[in-house]
LUMZAGU-25938 format. One record per residue (C-alpha): residue number from 1; residue in one letter; x, y, z. Coordinates in steps of 0.001 Angstrom, whole numbers. Example, Ala and Ser with C-alpha at 12.3 -4.5 7.8 and 13.67 -1.06 7.14 Angstrom:
2
+-----+--------+---------+---------+---------+
: num : residu :       u :       v :       w :
+-----+--------+---------+---------+---------+
:   1 :      a :   12300 :   -4500 :    7800 :
:   2 :      s :   13670 :   -1060 :    7140 :
+-----+--------+---------+---------+---------+
END
This chain:
301
+-----+--------+---------+---------+---------+
: num : residu :       u :       v :       w :
+-----+--------+---------+---------+---------+
:   1 :      m :    1402 :  -29872 :   -1860 :
:   2 :      k :    1221 :  -29239 :   -5577 :
:   3 :      q :    3864 :  -26785 :   -6782 :
:   4 :      h :    2648 :  -23937 :   -9005 :
:   5 :      r :    4545 :  -21670 :  -11359 :
:   6 :      p :    4838 :  -18160 :   -9824 :
:   7 :      y :    3444 :  -16259 :  -12800 :
:   8 :      f :    1728 :  -13590 :  -10702 :
:   9 :      m :    4710 :  -12449 :   -8631 :
:  10 :      y :    7035 :  -12300 :  -11628 :
:  11 :      a :    4462 :  -10344 :  -13678 :
:  12 :      v :    3768 :   -7876 :  -10853 :
:  13 :      t :    7468 :   -7276 :  -10212 :
:  14 :      l :    8165 :   -6652 :  -13908 :
:  15 :      a :    5239 :   -4222 :  -14125 :
:  16 :      q :    6510 :   -2360 :  -11069 :
:  17 :      l :   10022 :   -2160 :  -12520 :
:  18 :      a :    8649 :    -769 :  -15784 :
:  19 :      l :    6713 :    1934 :  -13918 :
:  20 :      v :    9768 :    2882 :  -11853 :
:  21 :      i :   11648 :    3504 :  -15109 :
:  22 :      l :    8673 :    5402 :  -16547 :
:  23 :      s :    8481 :    7566 :  -13410 :
:  24 :      f :   11976 :    8925 :  -14185 :
:  25 :      a :   10772 :   10020 :  -17613 :
:  26 :      v :    7664 :   11672 :  -16144 :
:  27 :      n :    9765 :   13451 :  -13534 :
:  28 :      k :   12131 :   14643 :  -16275 :
:  29 :      d :    9206 :   15992 :  -18289 :
:  30 :      m :    7684 :   17831 :  -15308 :
:  31 :      t :   10779 :   19064 :  -13460 :
:  32 :      g :   13671 :   18854 :  -15923 :
:  33 :      e :   15466 :   16217 :  -13814 :
:  34 :      f :   15232 :   12428 :  -13718 :
:  35 :      i :   15010 :   12285 :   -9913 :
:  36 :      q :   13868 :   14781 :   -7319 :
:  37 :      t :   16698 :   17012 :   -6088 :
:  38 :      q :   14737 :   20174 :   -5216 :
:  39 :      p :   13811 :   21405 :   -2660 :
:  40 :      s :   15542 :   18328 :   -1234 :
:  41 :      l :   16903 :   15069 :   -2609 :
:  42 :      n :   14542 :   12124 :   -2761 :
:  43 :      y :   16580 :    9697 :    -647 :
:  44 :      m :   14848 :    6776 :   -2406 :
:  45 :      i :   16373 :    7937 :   -5711 :
:  46 :      g :   13104 :    8594 :   -7418 :
:  47 :      p :   10603 :   11180 :   -8627 :
:  48 :      a :    8908 :   13994 :   -6736 :
:  49 :      a :    5372 :   13782 :   -5411 :
:  50 :      g :    3845 :   15673 :   -8344 :
:  51 :      p :    4944 :   13183 :  -11020 :
:  52 :      l :    3847 :   10267 :   -8818 :
:  53 :      i :     395 :   11808 :   -8435 :
:  54 :      r :     224 :   12372 :  -12186 :
:  55 :      m :     973 :    8647 :  -12670 :
:  56 :      g :   -1809 :    7521 :  -10314 :
:  57 :      a :    -488 :    7663 :   -6743 :
:  58 :      r :   -3031 :    7707 :   -3944 :
:  59 :      f :   -3809 :   11363 :   -3307 :
:  60 :      v :   -7266 :   11875 :   -1819 :
:  61 :      p :   -8103 :   15218 :   -3521 :
:  62 :      c :   -7902 :   13347 :   -6842 :
:  63 :      i :  -10415 :   10747 :   -5606 :
:  64 :      r :  -13020 :   12843 :   -3805 :
:  65 :      t :  -13547 :   16437 :   -2737 :
:  66 :      v :  -11483 :   17477 :     281 :
:  67 :      p :  -12814 :   20438 :    2298 :
:  68 :      t :  -10403 :   23404 :    2600 :
:  69 :      y :   -8388 :   22026 :    -332 :
:  70 :      t :  -10672 :   21551 :   -3338 :
:  71 :      s :  -14201 :   22549 :   -2302 :
:  72 :      n :  -13794 :   26300 :   -1830 :
:  73 :      s :  -15708 :   27786 :   -4788 :
:  74 :      s :  -14009 :   31166 :   -4375 :
:  75 :      m :  -10576 :   29631 :   -4819 :
:  76 :      t :   -9332 :   29520 :   -8422 :
:  77 :      y :   -6069 :   27761 :   -7595 :
:  78 :      l :   -5238 :   25134 :   -4979 :
:  79 :      p :   -3730 :   26421 :   -1713 :
:  80 :      y :    -826 :   23976 :   -1940 :
:  81 :      c :     909 :   22406 :   -4930 :
:  82 :      p :    2762 :   19089 :   -4537 :
:  83 :      t :    6491 :   19117 :   -5216 :
:  84 :      g :    7134 :   19023 :   -8955 :
:  85 :      v :    3907 :   20788 :   -9956 :
:  86 :      t :    4220 :   24373 :  -11182 :
:  87 :      t :    2745 :   26987 :   -8832 :
:  88 :      p :     -20 :   28206 :   -8949 :
:  89 :      c :   -1846 :   24995 :   -9788 :
:  90 :      k :   -5337 :   23684 :  -10325 :
:  91 :      l :   -6681 :   20217 :   -9604 :
:  92 :      a :   -6267 :   19209 :  -13257 :
:  93 :      d :   -2595 :   20234 :  -13093 :
:  94 :      v :   -2028 :   17998 :  -10079 :
:  95 :      c :   -4143 :   14949 :  -10893 :
:  96 :      g :   -3988 :   14762 :  -14679 :
:  97 :      f :   -6286 :   12329 :  -16476 :
:  98 :      d :   -9674 :   14111 :  -16587 :
:  99 :      g :   -8755 :   16460 :  -13746 :
: 100 :      k :  -11821 :   15494 :  -11709 :
: 101 :      a :  -11920 :   14253 :   -8133 :
: 102 :      d :  -13391 :   10840 :   -8943 :
: 103 :      q :  -10318 :    8798 :   -9790 :
: 104 :      w :  -11153 :    5597 :   -7868 :
: 105 :      f :   -8386 :    3690 :   -9667 :
: 106 :      r :   -5927 :    5427 :   -7325 :
: 107 :      f :   -6621 :    2655 :   -4818 :
: 108 :      i :   -5237 :      99 :   -7310 :
: 109 :      v :   -2561 :    1799 :   -9418 :
: 110 :      p :    -348 :    2804 :   -6431 :
: 111 :      i :     335 :    -877 :   -5742 :
: 112 :      f :    2463 :    -848 :   -8897 :
: 113 :      l :    4184 :    2500 :   -8242 :
: 114 :      h :    7201 :    3186 :   -6032 :
: 115 :      g :    8888 :    6232 :   -4582 :
: 116 :      g :   12217 :    5351 :   -6182 :
: 117 :      i :   14799 :    2656 :   -6819 :
: 118 :      v :   15478 :    2022 :   -3120 :
: 119 :      h :   11774 :    1624 :   -2361 :
: 120 :      f :   11346 :    -782 :   -5273 :
: 121 :      i :   14394 :   -2890 :   -4345 :
: 122 :      f :   13143 :   -3422 :    -783 :
: 123 :      n :    9686 :   -4538 :   -1933 :
: 124 :      a :   10926 :   -6567 :   -4905 :
: 125 :      a :   13381 :   -8435 :   -2667 :
: 126 :      f :   10527 :   -9601 :    -433 :
: 127 :      q :    8300 :  -10446 :   -3399 :
: 128 :      l :   10952 :  -12491 :   -5178 :
: 129 :      r :   12264 :  -14201 :   -2048 :
: 130 :      t :    9102 :  -14829 :     -22 :
: 131 :      g :    6201 :  -14063 :   -2356 :
: 132 :      v :    7425 :  -16420 :   -5087 :
: 133 :      s :    7836 :  -19231 :   -2551 :
: 134 :      m :    4298 :  -18643 :   -1255 :
: 135 :      e :    2884 :  -18594 :   -4782 :
: 136 :      r :    4501 :  -21952 :   -5521 :
: 137 :      d :    2466 :  -23366 :   -2631 :
: 138 :      f :    -742 :  -21316 :   -2922 :
: 139 :      g :   -1016 :  -20900 :   -6680 :
: 140 :      p :   -1295 :  -17644 :   -8694 :
: 141 :      w :   -5040 :  -17130 :   -8205 :
: 142 :      r :   -4973 :  -17467 :   -4423 :
: 143 :      i :   -1857 :  -15336 :   -3967 :
: 144 :      g :   -3135 :  -12785 :   -6482 :
: 145 :      i :   -6422 :  -12280 :   -4636 :
: 146 :      i :   -4701 :  -11977 :   -1247 :
: 147 :      y :   -2075 :   -9599 :   -2660 :
: 148 :      m :   -4510 :   -7261 :   -4421 :
: 149 :      a :   -7155 :   -7304 :   -1656 :
: 150 :      s :   -4534 :   -6428 :     966 :
: 151 :      g :   -3027 :   -3687 :   -1185 :
: 152 :      i :   -6369 :   -2037 :   -1974 :
: 153 :      a :   -7633 :   -2251 :    1619 :
: 154 :      g :   -4370 :    -765 :    2852 :
: 155 :      f :   -4651 :    2281 :     597 :
: 156 :      v :   -8317 :    2856 :    1469 :
: 157 :      f :   -7565 :    2544 :    5183 :
: 158 :      g :   -4709 :    5013 :    4927 :
: 159 :      a :   -6843 :    7442 :    2932 :
: 160 :      n :   -9190 :    7768 :    5909 :
: 161 :      f :   -6344 :    9120 :    8043 :
: 162 :      n :   -3861 :   10845 :    5718 :
: 163 :      v :   -5946 :   12963 :    3380 :
: 164 :      l :   -3171 :   15133 :    1949 :
: 165 :      s :    -354 :   12602 :    1910 :
: 166 :      v :     939 :   10925 :   -1240 :
: 167 :      s :    1224 :    7156 :    -958 :
: 168 :      v :    2642 :    4530 :   -3334 :
: 169 :      g :    4115 :    1051 :   -3105 :
: 170 :      s :    3171 :   -2582 :   -2648 :
: 171 :      s :    3932 :   -2577 :    1082 :
: 172 :      g :     269 :   -3004 :    2081 :
: 173 :      a :     -21 :   -6024 :    -224 :
: 174 :      l :    3232 :   -7460 :    1129 :
: 175 :      y :    1995 :   -6993 :    4688 :
: 176 :      g :    -977 :   -9104 :    3641 :
: 177 :      l :    1421 :  -11864 :    2601 :
: 178 :      l :    3335 :  -11440 :    5858 :
: 179 :      a :      51 :  -11865 :    7731 :
: 180 :      c :    -526 :  -15108 :    5825 :
: 181 :      l :    2896 :  -16366 :    6890 :
: 182 :      l :    2026 :  -15590 :   10508 :
: 183 :      l :   -1361 :  -17281 :   10109 :
: 184 :      d :     301 :  -20333 :    8577 :
: 185 :      l :    2716 :  -20468 :   11514 :
: 186 :      f :     -87 :  -20558 :   14081 :
: 187 :      q :   -2268 :  -22971 :   12110 :
: 188 :      n :     598 :  -25452 :   11650 :
: 189 :      w :    2473 :  -24756 :   14894 :
: 190 :      s :    3115 :  -28428 :   15638 :
: 191 :      l :    4782 :  -28991 :   12256 :
: 192 :      i :    7222 :  -26077 :   12488 :
: 193 :      q :   10725 :  -26636 :   13807 :
: 194 :      r :   11442 :  -24097 :   16554 :
: 195 :      p :    8167 :  -22165 :   16028 :
: 196 :      w :    9029 :  -19583 :   18700 :
: 197 :      i :   12181 :  -18665 :   16790 :
: 198 :      e :   10140 :  -18248 :   13604 :
: 199 :      l :    7634 :  -16079 :   15472 :
: 200 :      l :   10477 :  -13922 :   16782 :
: 201 :      k :   11888 :  -13498 :   13249 :
: 202 :      m :    8509 :  -12389 :   11893 :
: 203 :      s :    8071 :   -9955 :   14778 :
: 204 :      v :   11439 :   -8376 :   13999 :
: 205 :      v :   10477 :   -8031 :   10311 :
: 206 :      v :    7206 :   -6314 :   11281 :
: 207 :      i :    8973 :   -3866 :   13611 :
: 208 :      i :   11625 :   -2994 :   11006 :
: 209 :      s :    8977 :   -2539 :    8305 :
: 210 :      l :    6912 :    -227 :   10504 :
: 211 :      s :   10060 :    1791 :   11173 :
: 212 :      i :   10689 :    2107 :    7424 :
: 213 :      g :    7068 :    3225 :    7129 :
: 214 :      l :    8035 :    6458 :    8916 :
: 215 :      l :    9694 :    7609 :    5704 :
: 216 :      p :    7875 :    9719 :    3054 :
: 217 :      f :    5666 :    8007 :     418 :
: 218 :      i :    5444 :    4873 :    2631 :
: 219 :      d :    2158 :    4597 :    4526 :
: 220 :      n :    2093 :    2756 :    7858 :
: 221 :      f :   -1706 :    2860 :    7815 :
: 222 :      a :   -1565 :     954 :    4527 :
: 223 :      h :     665 :   -1581 :    6283 :
: 224 :      l :   -1888 :   -2047 :    9064 :
: 225 :      g :   -4853 :   -2250 :    6698 :
: 226 :      g :   -3032 :   -4725 :    4474 :
: 227 :      f :   -1996 :   -6870 :    7437 :
: 228 :      f :   -5498 :   -7350 :    8855 :
: 229 :      t :   -6969 :   -7880 :    5384 :
: 230 :      g :   -4249 :  -10465 :    4755 :
: 231 :      i :   -5307 :  -12421 :    7840 :
: 232 :      l :   -8949 :  -12546 :    6762 :
: 233 :      s :   -8243 :  -13288 :    3104 :
: 234 :      g :   -5678 :  -15881 :    4197 :
: 235 :      l :   -8324 :  -17674 :    6261 :
: 236 :      i :  -10459 :  -17845 :    3122 :
: 237 :      f :   -7953 :  -18626 :     367 :
: 238 :      m :   -4906 :  -20262 :    1942 :
: 239 :      p :   -4653 :  -24055 :    1517 :
: 240 :      t :   -4610 :  -25686 :    4936 :
: 241 :      i :   -3414 :  -28865 :    6616 :
: 242 :      t :   -5837 :  -30382 :    9137 :
: 243 :      f :   -5005 :  -32396 :   12247 :
: 244 :      g :   -8136 :  -34397 :   12993 :
: 245 :      k :  -11854 :  -33677 :   12831 :
: 246 :      w :  -11906 :  -30884 :   15421 :
: 247 :      d :   -9054 :  -29018 :   13758 :
: 248 :      k :  -10747 :  -29341 :   10367 :
: 249 :      r :  -14040 :  -28083 :   11813 :
: 250 :      r :  -12315 :  -25157 :   13547 :
: 251 :      k :  -10566 :  -24027 :   10360 :
: 252 :      r :  -13775 :  -24326 :    8348 :
: 253 :      i :  -15632 :  -22189 :   10904 :
: 254 :      l :  -12920 :  -19521 :   10775 :
: 255 :      m :  -13079 :  -19517 :    6971 :
: 256 :      v :  -16873 :  -19094 :    6976 :
: 257 :      l :  -16667 :  -16253 :    9516 :
: 258 :      a :  -13896 :  -14515 :    7561 :
: 259 :      i :  -16027 :  -14176 :    4404 :
: 260 :      p :  -18664 :  -11766 :    5811 :
: 261 :      a :  -15995 :  -10086 :    7965 :
: 262 :      i :  -13854 :   -9044 :    4999 :
: 263 :      i :  -16928 :   -7889 :    3059 :
: 264 :      v :  -18074 :   -5742 :    5995 :
: 265 :      i :  -14574 :   -4265 :    6403 :
: 266 :      f :  -14372 :   -3237 :    2729 :
: 267 :      v :  -17862 :   -1717 :    2852 :
: 268 :      l :  -17084 :     235 :    6027 :
: 269 :      l :  -13754 :    1478 :    4652 :
: 270 :      f :  -15301 :    2808 :    1448 :
: 271 :      v :  -18395 :    4243 :    3162 :
: 272 :      s :  -16184 :    6029 :    5691 :
: 273 :      f :  -13930 :    7372 :    2955 :
: 274 :      y :  -16611 :    8631 :     585 :
: 275 :      s :  -18674 :   10109 :    3421 :
: 276 :      g :  -15916 :   12695 :    3781 :
: 277 :      r :  -15737 :   12263 :    7553 :
: 278 :      d :  -11977 :   12006 :    7799 :
: 279 :      a :  -10417 :   10758 :   11007 :
: 280 :      n :   -9893 :   13731 :   13308 :
: 281 :      c :   -6338 :   12830 :   14182 :
: 282 :      s :   -3792 :   15632 :   14215 :
: 283 :      w :    -934 :   13349 :   15298 :
: 284 :      c :   -1597 :   10499 :   12844 :
: 285 :      k :     849 :   11883 :   10272 :
: 286 :      y :    3688 :   11226 :   12714 :
: 287 :      l :    3004 :    7485 :   12400 :
: 288 :      d :    3996 :    7916 :    8761 :
: 289 :      c :    6728 :   10500 :    8838 :
: 290 :      i :    9900 :   11300 :   10756 :
: 291 :      p :    9557 :   14921 :   11954 :
: 292 :      v :   13012 :   15934 :   10745 :
: 293 :      m :   14428 :   17597 :    7630 :
: 294 :      g :   11059 :   19286 :    7026 :
: 295 :      w :    9486 :   16073 :    5662 :
: 296 :      c :    6398 :   16244 :    7875 :
: 297 :      d :    5832 :   19897 :    7047 :
: 298 :      d :    5620 :   19182 :    3330 :
: 299 :      l :    2234 :   18396 :    1818 :
: 300 :      t :    3757 :   15421 :      60 :
: 301 :      s :    5487 :   13770 :    3021 :
+-----+--------+---------+---------+---------+
END
């Protein structure tokens, strides 16, 4: 296979590093400290939720009206203010920009934001170790489309379940790449040395990543949305090796079926989100947060 230069992964990682550094400055401006230490230390060595929202984190009230939070006309101030935002607060104080609940770019910008140095190091390690290798094989355009589609779908999917949670990071996009690795394993099973061992390794990575997703700012729903989007986009954009006419026909059929499937999924995700009919799931937040140290009781956890 032709080897490509990994421009996309290097550019994305540098942009994410720059925004991590910028987030310290924003946190300093809003709270007087470079990292969050009050009311508790941000274990990822990074900013509080308020500065992350101000920078473009996914926070549903900044994207559309949320009943009981922003739509009560008799309420001058918001009932809850994210950590780092001065109380009492209004929507403009929390969201910044134009202060209106129509900031659709919050499904894209969070891919480049992180909850702190630790969060960034984990994601950057995977991008530079695995993502760069994949881009050398796939090319920047293919890997870029898979990466961004998985990241966006992950944030939209999570927004349907966790309305008042703050979410940042490229984990959804990276889960899309992980899904492509799994797809590549199954499509080229006969070429892989010890394929069962490779499958076991990937399974362990998925389990560990979902466990890390229980921590604040990291959205397991974004992981799931990114993973399934990665499978479909991988069927469409990944270069493939064929083993005879039937195998070639089978892979072409899967590619053709994946095109309308991914379009329908994106349409359904956005229609569900903007309809305002949030998933009635009182326990869903516990898939994203460890119920200790008060994290799950905080609006921003």
